[in-house]
C-alpha positions in Angstrom: 4.5 4.4 -21.1 1.6 2.6 -22.2 1.2 -1.0 -20.6 -1.9 -1.7 -22.2 -4.0 -1.2 -19.3 -4.1 0.2 -15.4 -2.6 -1.3 -12.8 -3.3 -1.4 -9.0 -0.4 -3.0 -6.1 -1.1 -5.2 -3.4 1.3 -5.9 -0.3 0.0 -9.3 0.2 0.7 -12.6 2.1 2.3 -15.3 -0.1 -0.4 -17.5 1.1 -2.2 -18.5 -2.5 -5.9 -19.0 -0.7 -6.0 -15.0 -0.2 -4.5 -14.1 -3.7 -7.0 -14.7 -6.3 -9.8 -13.0 -4.1 -8.0 -10.2 -3.3 -6.7 -9.7 -7.0 -10.4 -10.0 -8.1 -11.7 -7.4 -5.8 -9.1 -5.0 -6.5 -10.2 -5.4 -10.2 -13.6 -5.0 -9.6 -13.2 -2.3 -6.8 -10.6 -0.1 -8.4 -11.4 -0.9 -12.3 -7.9 -2.2 -12.8 -6.6 -4.6 -15.6 -3.6 -5.7 -13.8 -2.6 -6.3 -10.2 0.9 -6.2 -9.2 1.1 -8.5 -6.5 4.2 -8.1 -4.0 4.5 -11.2 -1.8 6.1 -11.9 1.6 4.8 -14.2 4.6 2.8 -11.8 6.7 3.9 -8.4 5.1 1.7 -6.1 7.6 4.1 -7.4 10.7 7.3 -6.9 8.5 6.2 -3.1 7.1 4.4 -2.4 11.0 7.5 -2.6 13.2 10.1 -2.5 10.6 12.3 -5.1 12.4 13.6 -6.4 9.4 14.8 -3.4 7.4 16.2 -5.2 4.1 12.6 -6.8 4.1 11.1 -3.9 4.3 13.5 -2.2 1.5 12.7 -5.2 -0.7 8.6 -4.7 -0.5 9.5 -0.8 -1.0 11.4 -1.3 -4.2 9.1 -3.6 -5.7 6.2 -0.7 -4.7 8.2 1.7 -6.6 8.6 -0.4 -9.6 4.9 -0.9 -9.8 4.3 3.0 -9.0 6.9 4.6 -11.1 7.0 2.4 -13.8 3.3 0.5 -14.2 1.8 3.5 -13.2 -0.2 2.1 -10.0 -2.1 4.8 -8.2 -3.6 2.6 -5.4 -1.5 0.2 -3.0 -3.7 -2.3 -0.8 -1.9 -3.8 2.1 -3.9 -7.2 3.2 -4.0 -8.8 6.6 -5.8 -12.1 6.7 -7.6 -15.5 8.7 -5.2 -18.0 9.3 -2.0 -16.3 8.8 0.7 -18.4 9.0 3.6 -15.6 8.7 1.6 -13.8 11.3 -0.2 -15.9 13.7 -1.9 -13.2 15.8 -5.8 -12.8 16.3 -7.4 -10.1 14.0 -7.3 -7.2 16.0 -3.6 -7.6 16.5 -3.7 -7.8 12.8 -6.1 -5.2 12.3 -3.4 -3.1 14.7 -0.3 -3.8 12.1 -2.5 -3.0 9.4 -3.0 0.4 10.5 0.8 0.9 11.3 2.1 -0.7 7.9 -0.2 1.9 6.1 1.2 4.7 7.6 4.5 3.2 6.8 4.0 3.2 3.0 2.1 6.3 3.0 5.4 7.9 4.7 7.3 6.6 1.4 5.5 9.6 -0.3 4.4 8.2 -3.6 1.2 10.3 -3.5 -1.0 7.0 -4.5 -4.4 6.0 -2.6 -3.2 3.2 0.7 -5.9 1.3 1.6 -6.1 -1.8 3.9 -7.9 -5.1 3.1 -9.1 -7.8 5.8 -9.7 -11.4 4.1 -11.9 -13.6 6.5 -12.1 -17.0 7.1 -14.4 -17.9 4.1 -11.7 -15.8 1.8 -13.5 -12.8 1.6 -12.1 -9.2 1.1 -13.4 -6.9 3.1 -12.4 -3.1 3.3 -11.1 -1.6 6.5 -11.7 1.9 7.3 -9.5 3.7 10.0 -10.6 6.7 10.1 
């Protein structure tokens, strides 16, 4: 189905300070026209420990729409400085981010899954766990 452009997906915190920089970064670095933004407060914590199965399922359903209906071929998970929904330090957030990426990869969509860190100047940085 032609949606008038290409899509990427981000699983992002609801914090409005990071949404625009992340969307701009995804468009620039992945050459997409649109970014489907799945937001929750502190979603990497939710996905990493899967403590709230209904919340995880809600995120998965929205990613499913983005991948299977919009044709998204990349899903980015975002951690960031000063997260009110997940108020832990950067090293802990990066550990959670690695686990959250594994959770999304385990959903089996066959798309690229990446991690992003947004710093205290609202600059987006890719995170490499290899």
